[in-house]
N, C-alpha and C positions, 0 to 999 in steps of 0.2 A: 355203318355199312359204307364200303368204298364205292367208287364210281364204276369199277369193273363189275361188281355184283349188280348194281343198278342197271347197267347196260345189258347184262345177261337177262335180268328179269323183264326188261322192256322188250328185248328180242323174243323171249319166250311167249309173252302175251301177244305180241304182234304175230308170231308164227302160228300159235294155236288159233287165233282169230282168222288168219288167212286160210288155214285148213278148213275151218268151219264154214267160212264164206264160200270156199271152193266147192264143198260138198252140197251147199244149199242155194247157190245163186240162181238156179233155174226153177226153184220150187215156189209154190204159192202159199207159203206158210209165214206166220208172223216172225219177226226177227228174234223175239224172245224164245221161240221154240227151236231155233236153229241148232243150239248145242245138243239138245236131246235128239233131234232128227239126224244130226251127223253121227252121233254115237250109235243110234239104232241102225243107221245105214251101214256103218262099218261092221257092226255085229252081224247084220244080215248077210253082208258080202262074205265075211269070214265063215259063217255057218253054211252058206250055200256052196262056196267053192271047196270047202274041206270036209263037209258032212260031219262036223264035230257036234257034240250035244249043245243045246241052247245055252246052258249056263257057262260052258267053256267059251262059247263065242262071245258072250258079254264080257267075260274076264279078259279075253284076248283083245277085244276092242278097247277096254279100259287101259290095258298095257300099251297098246299102240299110241293112244293119246298121251299117256305118261312119257313114253319114249320120245314122242315129238316135242313135248315141253322140255325135257331134259336135254335133248339134242340142240334145240334152239337156244337154250340157256348157255350151254357150253360154247356153241358157235358165237353167240353175241359177246360173251366175256373174252374169248380168244381174239376176236376181231378188235375189240376195244383195246386189248393189250398190245396188239400189233400196231394199231394206229397211234397210241400214246407213246410208244417207244421211239417211233420215227420223228414225232413232233417235238 
């Protein structure tokens, strides 16, 4: 595994952690429950705003988190590529 992939993975982990912290920073729940609370909150928001069935809201919430992870991975690997070409 090259350094560009490692930078992308690190950026994806930091990005998904930041999103989870953003959704749960004001709640009085244990830190271990934060990922579940974030996914349930996103599913609730999608279901409430769009009136889709419950199962579809959960699927869309999962897709949102997957897209965040993929986007952060791509962003991190591109930034690492730009930085190493200049150095």
